C-alpha positions in Angstrom: -34.2 29.6 43.5 -31.9 32.0 41.5 -29.5 30.1 38.6 -26.2 29.1 40.3 -23.0 29.6 38.0 -19.8 27.9 39.4 -16.1 28.8 37.7 -13.3 26.4 38.0 -10.2 27.7 36.2 -6.2 28.4 35.9 -6.6 32.1 36.0 -5.6 32.9 39.4 -6.6 35.6 42.0 -4.0 38.2 41.2 -5.0 39.3 38.5 -8.6 40.8 37.2 -9.6 37.5 34.8 -12.3 35.7 37.2 -13.6 39.2 37.7 -14.1 40.1 34.3 -15.7 36.5 33.5 -18.2 37.2 36.5 -19.2 41.0 35.1 -19.9 39.6 31.8 -22.5 37.0 33.5 -24.1 39.2 36.0 -24.7 41.8 33.0 -27.1 39.6 31.5 -28.1 37.9 34.8 -27.7 40.2 37.7 -29.5 37.3 39.9 -27.4 34.7 39.3 -25.2 33.1 42.0 -21.6 32.8 41.0 -19.5 30.3 42.6 -15.7 30.0 42.9 -14.7 26.4 42.6 -11.2 26.7 41.9 -9.0 29.5 40.3 -5.4 28.0 41.6 -5.4 25.1 39.1 -1.7 24.7 37.7 -1.3 26.9 34.6 -2.8 24.3 31.4 -2.9 21.4 34.0 -6.1 20.0 32.3 -6.3 16.8 34.2 -6.0 18.6 37.6 -9.0 20.7 36.6 -11.0 17.7 35.7 -10.3 15.7 39.0 -11.0 19.0 41.1 -14.3 19.5 39.4 -15.3 15.9 39.8 -15.0 15.8 43.3 -17.3 19.2 43.8 -20.2 19.3 41.5 -22.6 16.6 42.7 -22.5 18.9 46.0 -24.4 21.8 44.1 -28.3 22.3 43.3 -29.9 20.2 40.5 -29.3 22.3 37.3 -26.1 24.2 38.4 -24.3 25.7 35.5 -20.5 24.3 35.9 -17.8 26.6 33.5 -14.4 25.1 33.7 -11.8 26.9 31.6 -8.1 25.5 31.7 -7.5 26.1 27.9 -4.1 25.4 26.8 -5.6 25.1 23.0 -7.4 28.7 23.4 -7.3 30.6 19.9 -7.0 27.3 17.9 -9.7 24.9 16.5 -10.5 23.0 19.6 -14.0 23.4 20.0 -16.1 25.1 23.1 -18.7 22.9 24.0 -21.8 22.6 26.5 -22.4 19.2 28.0 -25.7 18.3 29.1 -26.1 15.7 31.8 -29.1 14.3 33.5 -28.4 16.8 36.5 -26.4 19.5 35.3 -24.8 21.6 32.6 -21.2 22.0 31.5 -19.4 24.6 29.8 -15.9 24.0 28.9 -13.0 23.9 26.3 -13.3 20.1 24.4 -9.8 19.1 25.7 -10.7 16.4 28.7 -11.7 18.6 31.3 -14.6 17.0 31.9 -13.5 13.3 31.6 -14.4 12.6 35.1 -18.0 13.8 34.6 -18.2 11.7 31.7 -16.5 8.6 33.0 -18.7 8.7 36.1 -22.1 8.9 34.3 -21.2 6.6 31.1 -20.6 3.4 32.0 -20.1 2.2 28.5 -16.3 2.2 27.7 -15.0 -1.1 26.3 -12.0 -1.4 27.8 -11.2 0.4 30.7 -8.0 2.4 31.3 -5.0 0.9 33.3 -2.7 4.3 33.5 -3.3 7.8 33.0 -3.2 8.8 29.5 -0.8 11.6 27.9 -3.6 13.4 25.5 -7.5 13.1 25.7 -8.8 10.6 22.9 -12.7 10.7 21.0 -15.3 9.1 23.0 -18.7 8.7 21.7 -21.4 9.7 24.6 -23.7 7.4 26.3 -25.4 7.4 29.7 -27.9 9.9 29.2 -25.2 12.5 28.2 -25.7 15.3 25.4 -23.3 17.9 24.0 -23.2 20.7 21.6 -20.5 23.0 20.2 -20.7 26.5 20.7 -20.3 27.7 17.4 -23.4 30.6 17.2 -21.3 33.7 17.3 -24.1 35.9 18.0 -24.3 34.9 21.2 -20.5 35.5 22.1 -19.0 38.8 23.1 -19.4 41.6 20.7 -15.4 41.2 20.4 -13.7 37.7 21.0 -10.0 37.9 22.2 -8.0 34.8 21.0 -6.6 34.5 24.5 -9.8 35.1 26.6 -12.7 33.0 25.4 -13.7 32.4 29.1 -14.4 36.1 29.0 -15.8 36.5 25.8 -17.2 32.6 24.9 -18.2 30.8 28.1 -19.1 33.3 30.0 -21.9 35.3 27.9 -23.3 31.5 27.0 -23.3 30.5 30.7 -25.4 34.1 31.3 -27.9 33.5 28.4 -28.3 29.4 29.7 -29.1 30.9 33.3 -31.6 32.7 32.2 -33.7 30.1 30.0 -32.4 30.0 26.4 -32.4 26.6 24.7 -29.2 24.8 24.6 -30.2 24.1 20.6 -29.7 28.1 19.9 -25.8 28.0 20.5 -25.1 25.4 17.8 -24.9 21.9 16.7 -25.1 18.7 18.0 -21.9 16.1 19.1 -21.8 12.6 19.3 -18.6 12.3 20.9 -16.1 14.5 22.8 -12.5 14.7 24.2 -11.8 12.5 27.0 -8.7 11.1 29.1 -9.6 7.6 29.9 -9.7 7.4 33.4 -7.8 4.4 35.0 -9.3 1.7 36.8 -7.5 -0.3 39.4 -6.6 -3.8 38.3 -5.1 -7.1 39.7 -1.1 -7.5 38.4 0.1 -11.3 37.5 0.6 -11.8 41.5 -3.0 -10.7 42.5 -2.1 -7.6 43.9 -4.4 -4.3 43.4 -2.4 -1.8 41.2 -3.6 1.8 41.6 -2.5 5.2 40.4 -2.2 8.8 41.9 -4.8 10.8 40.2 -4.4 13.9 42.3 -1.9 15.9 44.9 -4.0 18.1 47.0 -2.9 21.3 48.7 -1.5 19.5 51.5 0.8 17.1 49.8 -2.0 14.0 50.2 -2.1 11.7 47.3 -5.2 10.9 46.2 -5.1 7.8 44.2 -8.0 5.8 42.2 -8.5 2.9 44.5 -12.0 3.2 46.5 -13.2 1.2 49.4 -14.9 -1.6 47.3 -11.6 -2.1 45.6 -9.7 -3.2 48.6 -8.9 -6.6 49.4 -9.6 -8.3 52.9 -7.9 -9.0 55.5 -4.5 -7.0 56.6 -3.7 -4.8 54.2 -0.2 -3.6 53.0 0.3 -0.5 50.6 3.5 -0.1 48.7 4.1 3.6 47.5 7.5 4.0 46.0 10.1 2.3 48.7 7.8 2.8 51.4 5.1 0.5 52.7 2.0 1.6 55.0 0.5 -1.3 57.0 -3.5 -1.0 57.4 -5.8 1.9 56.5 -6.1 4.6 59.1 -9.4 5.8 60.0 -8.4 9.6 60.7 -5.3 11.8 60.4 -4.6 12.5 63.8 -4.3 8.8 64.4 -1.4 8.3 62.0 2.5 8.5 62.6 4.4 9.0 59.5 2.9 8.0 56.4 -0.2 6.8 56.3 -3.1 5.4 54.3 -6.8 6.6 54.5 -10.1 6.8 52.8 -10.4 10.6 51.6 -13.6 12.7 51.9 -13.5 12.1 47.9 -14.0 8.7 48.6 -10.7 7.9 47.2 -7.4 6.1 48.8 -5.4 8.7 50.0 -1.4 8.1 51.4 -0.6 11.2 53.6 2.1 12.2 56.2 1.2 13.6 59.3 2.6 17.3 59.7 4.0 16.8 56.6 3.9 16.7 52.9 3.7 13.2 51.6 4.2 14.2 47.6 7.6 15.7 48.7 8.4 13.0 51.3 7.9 10.6 48.4 8.9 12.4 45.3 5.5 11.3 44.1 3.5 12.8 41.0 0.4 12.0 39.3 0.4 8.8 37.4 2.8 6.8 39.9 1.4 3.4 41.0 1.0 1.9 44.1 0.3 -1.5 45.0 -2.0 -3.1 47.5 -1.9 -6.4 49.2 -4.4 -8.6 51.0 -3.8 -11.3 53.2 
């Protein structure tokens, strides 16, 4: 089948930025299938892009090339990188945007985080992951804008990879890249499970880092802010008011029927939730 290239950016849909990237790709490889994952990431919100990409990439064919460009450091000394996993390739700035991908595939982190970090940290790669810096300017656009590496670096390199150019042509290998430590649920001194909000979706649902396997047995009570939720619902229509549900991404979500849970609770990414079992 033709090569698949996905795009995730904060460029929006009201300007020509995304179209420019597609034009560069198609000029090199007219057979490429380009899929838009999301272009409405909040401006410069690297963590949001990281989460959105992590919930999507696994549904694409093996060998898909994922380009993710949310890049507050564009034009600076931050690296442009290629990450190779056992199944896919990812092109992105080295700013933490691939954190969830790395965290899911590499379980060698010695100390799992218990809260969301403000900045990414250097992380050595394991788990069959390989990375390279994109430093060979021969494969960039002939003129490179200091503010648009999506078009002038990431798009042309993705296109060349899609026609079979070996990764070692683009730059030197890397033993580590920058990644946000992804927080894990943990038990506090009273034995209650403490999780965090990882993402707030377009409906205002709070997507937490709690998975079904983390939940205690018995009757469950969830506290978020000053609100308490009794039990976990099976689907949205059966709920009234605030509810907890296992969402399609496999994480526990807090929702508000016919409303916006984030606005109702005044919640934000990083907020704690408490889960008690009896």
